[in-house]
C-alpha atoms as one frame of an Amber mdcrd trajectory, in Angstrom:
protein
  28.625   7.179  14.454  32.059   9.065  14.440  32.748  12.051  12.142  34.567
  10.240   9.387  35.365  12.934   6.769  34.449  16.454   5.517  34.585  18.195
   2.229  34.053  21.546   3.133  32.370  24.333   1.326  31.265  22.246  -1.902
  29.013  23.245  -4.758  26.135  21.285  -5.720  26.642  18.721  -8.506  24.293
  19.273 -11.415  24.073  22.564 -11.442  25.473  24.154 -14.941  25.260  28.082
 -15.312  25.590  30.019 -18.509  27.737  32.990 -16.475  30.443  32.990 -13.817
  28.591  35.768 -12.397  25.835  33.127 -11.266  26.486  32.117  -7.713  26.955
  28.320  -6.921  25.589  27.020  -4.135  27.484  25.605  -0.981  27.200  22.918
   1.181  29.227  21.218   3.747  29.711  17.349   2.714  30.536  15.754   6.295
  30.451  12.023   6.660  30.097   9.852   9.697  31.417   6.035  10.274  29.278
   3.529  12.178  32.368   1.640  13.991  30.090  -1.506  14.547  29.473  -2.355
  10.893  31.033   0.436   9.054  28.233   1.664   7.771  29.155   5.468   6.408
  26.165   8.424   6.517  26.032  11.879   5.526  25.584  13.729   8.952  22.904
  15.690   7.665  20.912  12.924   6.271  17.589  13.299   7.699  15.772  15.687
   5.288  13.877  14.453   1.921  16.161  15.487  -0.896  13.991  17.096  -3.729
  13.728  15.235  -6.748  10.618  16.256  -8.716  12.410  18.313 -10.859  14.959
  16.031 -11.567  15.663  15.272 -15.618  18.584  12.824 -15.112  18.367  10.117
 -17.009  20.251   6.534 -15.793  20.449   4.962 -19.152  24.344   5.743 -19.718
  24.704   3.815 -16.125  22.755   0.767 -17.191  24.517  -2.206 -16.658  25.303
  -5.232 -19.247  23.831  -7.562 -16.673  20.126  -6.687 -16.575  19.143  -9.468
 -18.639  20.910 -12.044 -16.254  18.754 -10.180 -13.488  15.613 -10.767 -15.180
  16.389 -14.201 -16.040  16.852 -14.380 -12.276  13.094 -13.137 -11.533  11.660
 -15.865 -14.272  13.804 -18.518 -12.415  11.991 -17.347  -9.201   8.669 -18.239
 -10.648   7.283 -14.773 -11.293   5.151 -15.307 -14.259   4.397 -13.002 -16.884
   0.903 -11.592 -15.440   2.136 -11.390 -11.932   2.425  -7.672 -10.419   6.169
  -6.205 -10.424   6.476  -3.136  -8.347   9.483  -0.768  -9.347  10.438   1.530
  -6.950  12.658   4.368  -8.351  11.342   3.753 -12.028  13.520   6.845 -13.536
  12.643   6.848 -17.138  11.103   3.305 -17.533  14.339   1.847 -18.884  14.240
  -1.179 -16.336  10.776  -1.539 -16.914  11.441  -1.633 -20.694  13.295  -4.376
 -20.506  10.965  -6.281 -17.956   8.556  -5.872 -20.538  10.634  -6.959 -23.583
  11.325 -10.371 -21.423   7.453 -10.982 -21.231   6.338  -9.220 -18.407   3.063
  -7.717 -18.718   1.878  -6.385 -15.456   4.046  -3.691 -14.284   4.099  -0.525
 -12.146   6.527   2.214 -11.420   7.015   4.810  -8.841   9.138   7.725  -9.568
   9.234  11.230  -7.737  10.664  13.067 -11.297   7.599  14.512 -12.926   9.840
  14.539 -16.230  11.210  11.048 -16.039   7.768   9.919 -14.837   6.094  11.666
 -18.200   8.559   9.953 -20.113   8.087   6.386 -18.634   4.254   6.794 -18.938
   4.980   7.588 -22.697   6.453   4.659 -23.249   3.049   3.171 -21.988   3.835
   2.072 -18.425   1.776   2.765 -15.111   3.634   5.087 -13.297   2.519   6.636
  -9.753   4.345  10.076  -9.969   5.358  10.208  -6.105   8.307   9.299  -3.555
   8.005   5.931  -2.232   7.590   5.753   1.062   5.481   4.320   4.171   2.838
   6.730   3.580   2.258   5.718  -0.152   2.055   1.947   0.529  -2.084   2.300
   1.497  -2.377   3.759  -2.233  -0.530   1.129  -3.934  -2.225  -1.892  -2.234
  -5.335  -0.137  -2.577  -5.060   0.122  -6.433  -2.961  -2.659  -7.307  -2.437
  -5.229  -4.743   0.540  -7.307  -3.340   3.708  -7.466  -5.806   4.913 -10.834
  -6.540   8.249  -9.010  -7.280   9.741  -5.627  -6.060  12.664  -4.175  -7.882
  14.524  -1.064  -6.463  17.548  -0.371  -8.432  19.977   2.866  -7.166  17.361
   4.665  -5.160  17.930   3.439  -1.154  21.118   5.057  -0.884  19.146   8.442
  -1.811  16.376   8.037   1.254  16.582   9.535   4.737  15.218   6.723   7.093
  16.331   3.592   4.973  15.104   1.106   7.770  11.354   2.829   7.147  11.655
   2.694   3.379  12.432  -0.815   3.236   9.861  -1.981   5.793   7.225  -0.231
   3.091   8.953  -2.326   0.285   8.135  -5.360   2.625   4.718  -4.459   3.194
   3.671  -4.145  -1.026   4.876  -7.738  -1.085   2.818 -10.893  -1.072   4.267
 -13.460   1.294   6.066 -15.323  -1.299   7.120 -12.417  -3.576  10.818 -11.620
  -4.312  12.861  -8.343  -3.830  15.845  -7.357  -5.545  17.633  -4.336  -4.236
  20.467  -2.754  -6.022  22.999   0.006  -4.345  26.232   1.455  -5.618  28.605
  -1.213  -3.366  30.019   1.459  -0.665  33.017  -0.708   0.249  34.192   0.748
  -3.777  35.007   4.091  -2.490  37.764   2.826   0.038  38.901  -0.370  -1.577
  39.348   1.129  -5.061  40.277   4.787  -3.644  36.536   6.183  -5.852  36.468
   9.377  -3.196  34.807  10.926  -6.216  31.721   8.666  -5.659  31.041  10.731
  -2.676  28.144  12.827  -3.885  25.572  15.090  -2.190  22.736  13.278  -3.151
  24.061   9.678  -1.712  23.059   9.694   1.921  24.339   6.169   2.764  27.151
   4.321   1.541  26.107   0.609   2.347  28.324  -2.664   2.180  27.300  -5.905
   2.218  27.109  -6.668   5.926  25.242  -3.702   6.318  22.835  -4.033   3.755
  21.737  -7.728   4.954  21.453  -6.406   8.407  18.974  -3.642   7.127  17.213
  -6.101   5.053  16.543  -8.291   8.132  15.670  -5.831  10.238  12.627  -5.115
   7.974  11.366  -8.431   7.901  13.784 -10.034   5.118  15.535 -13.258   4.337
  18.687 -12.470   2.506  18.592 -15.324  -0.150  21.756 -14.342  -2.164  24.042
 -11.015  -2.482  26.616 -10.277  -4.908  29.076  -7.755  -6.454  28.920  -6.595
  -9.851  31.625  -4.789 -11.794  30.086  -1.321 -13.437  32.156   1.179 -15.356
  34.909   1.827 -13.065  33.074   0.341  -9.651  30.740  -1.747  -8.167  26.769
  -2.362  -7.471  26.024  -4.739  -4.659  22.649  -6.622  -5.419  20.538  -8.275
  -2.871  17.725 -11.129  -3.460  15.459 -11.437  -0.688  12.244 -12.750   0.540
   9.874 -11.896   3.263   9.747 -13.705   6.732   7.498 -14.405   9.219   9.721
 -13.674  12.047  12.545 -11.070  11.935  16.260 -12.367  12.307  19.194  -9.930
  12.630  22.646 -11.137  12.270  24.927 -10.593  14.897  28.458  -8.522  14.433
  31.412 -10.227  13.091  34.575 -10.238  10.836  32.618  -8.952   8.122  31.844
  -5.999  10.290  35.272  -5.547  11.516  37.092  -5.560   8.257  34.478  -3.057
   6.542  35.358  -0.815   9.549  38.994  -1.152   8.887  38.738  -0.853   5.032
  36.947   2.683   5.360  39.423   3.910   8.424  42.423   3.460   5.659  40.669
   6.270   3.402  41.733   9.090   4.716  45.512   8.613   4.801  45.586   6.862
   0.993  43.664   9.661  -0.059  45.969  12.198   1.491  48.894  10.279  -0.477
  46.712  10.134  -3.813  45.961  13.805  -3.706  49.463  15.036  -3.160  50.604
  13.026  -5.843  47.936  13.730  -8.532  48.156  17.598  -7.693  51.945  17.580
  -8.120  51.840  15.878 -11.645  48.965  18.115 -12.443  50.890  21.313 -11.956
  53.313  20.250 -14.406  51.079  18.716 -17.315  51.205  20.568 -20.620  48.324
  23.436 -21.126  45.719  23.667 -21.975  43.893  20.752 -19.896  41.406  18.724
 -20.835  38.929  16.914 -18.213  36.953  14.159 -19.657  33.248  14.066 -18.752
  31.250  16.847 -16.292  29.090  14.657 -14.672  28.989  14.241 -11.031  31.818
  12.081 -10.298  34.239  14.102 -12.693  33.407  17.625 -11.197  33.524  15.891
  -7.508  37.267  14.800  -8.508  38.351  18.341  -9.373  36.713  20.054  -6.473
  37.915  17.289  -3.863  41.249  17.539  -5.117  40.684  21.606  -5.215  42.364
  21.477  -8.819  39.712  23.855 -10.464  42.144  26.675 -11.370  44.141  24.456
 -13.230  41.108  23.090 -15.758  40.603  24.943 -19.332  37.823  22.925 -20.270
  35.484  19.656 -19.632  34.695  17.415 -22.514  30.891  16.293 -22.397  28.988
  15.237 -25.044  25.481  16.267 -23.749  24.024  18.791 -25.493  22.081  20.195
 -22.344  25.491  21.221 -20.825  27.791  22.567 -23.933  28.591  26.128 -23.580
  27.613  26.221 -19.667  30.386  26.245 -16.959  30.545  23.341 -14.688  29.759
  23.193 -10.756  33.679  23.819 -10.188  35.296  26.610  -8.231  37.522  28.643
 -10.150  37.320  27.397 -13.505  37.299  29.589 -16.266  35.952  28.024 -19.472
  32.572  26.258 -20.842  31.633  22.919 -21.432  32.782  21.888 -24.753  31.849
  18.717 -27.258  33.912  16.041 -28.569  33.781  17.794 -31.859  34.895  21.381
 -30.184  37.558  19.379 -28.737  38.753  18.361 -32.004  38.730  21.602 -33.450
  41.693  22.699 -30.691  44.993  23.411 -31.684  47.671  20.735 -31.083  48.754
  20.185 -27.685  48.077  20.359 -24.019  46.972  17.459 -21.474  43.655  15.137
 -21.812  42.811  14.056 -18.217  40.902  10.851 -17.490  38.712  11.216 -14.615
  36.525   8.276 -12.752  33.185   6.679 -13.737  33.825   7.499 -17.370  32.236
   5.598 -20.435  35.031   3.342 -21.756  34.315   3.328 -25.582  33.866   7.108
 -25.418  37.047   7.512 -23.123  39.145   5.542 -25.202  37.958   7.299 -28.538
  38.843  10.708 -26.702  42.330   9.258 -25.497  43.325   7.931 -29.177  42.603
  11.275 -30.430  44.422  13.056 -28.043  47.397  10.802 -28.784  47.073  11.425
 -32.721  47.301  14.944 -31.896  50.354  14.598 -29.937  49.011  15.772 -26.569
  49.483  13.929 -23.190  47.120  12.003 -21.433  46.777  11.825 -17.421  45.037
   9.128 -15.926  44.067  10.008 -11.995  44.004   6.102 -11.668  47.931   6.225
 -11.994  48.279   7.890  -8.445  46.326   5.252  -6.305
């Protein structure tokens, strides 16, 4: 692994302050790149992150293709009474889609106490714990082996992915099906989505290195797919267990992945220069669409917090708080509050926005004579 990129002294995302006098926890986001396969990971990724108190639902990121995934589960021969195990169940949204499709025996694993409670209130059987090798004996003794294992947007958060994936295999019948879904790491250099670098994501997988990881755990990868979602891509892998471990050698896909990542620092520097120069000449006040991790990451990584006047976010839990951004001076406001501001200023379109809401805010800004600046103009 080769040191690759560093964003020093960042505030932790997701921590919203009522007062500017409250200090922001800081950390260095240091990344390294494997020159053999193009895997990118945090240099300090060996410790388990704390998710017990997390309350963040993934409902707004729920992709439109979920029902296609469920159809593939049915096509694979998984029956309505077969055990389906979902690892990283969040608040039970995917489990609800499975139940609506006729699956009756679904068990979820979720470490967040509040999210697990939400899923349990929906009538689901949830094991509130971290998944891994230590939990496998309990799951097997209580539920037996699963005919299907679903793991969506969890693998990138765990410090030891090889042991994690091997534990998934241990929970499965010999002819069982596994579906893994992660953010497509290659979307970051491909689309210049640098705001997808996040303190909670320890690994950034691409197709070639995810396949090799699964093969090392004894899986046969039946199919991989890249699916657009919001302003980025998800990477899906369908697989079954193998009796013998077969691992692909390094090849041209690995070299292309490495080269794509190596192009990122130069392109990011050029983007940052153009973006900041344009931002400095835009009419004030300056409003940013969204106050979630991707939007605050963009502001922090480009170091423009001092120029931002307001973040607009319709999550009622954030309204009136300060975003985790250095040098910001004003609180998060709602769309309705944005409508009541005097005419003038600039609305900034950031990354990972929700299309309908973003279009509504942009249309309102144009109608009010405001300027609209899309950060993607500079990519």
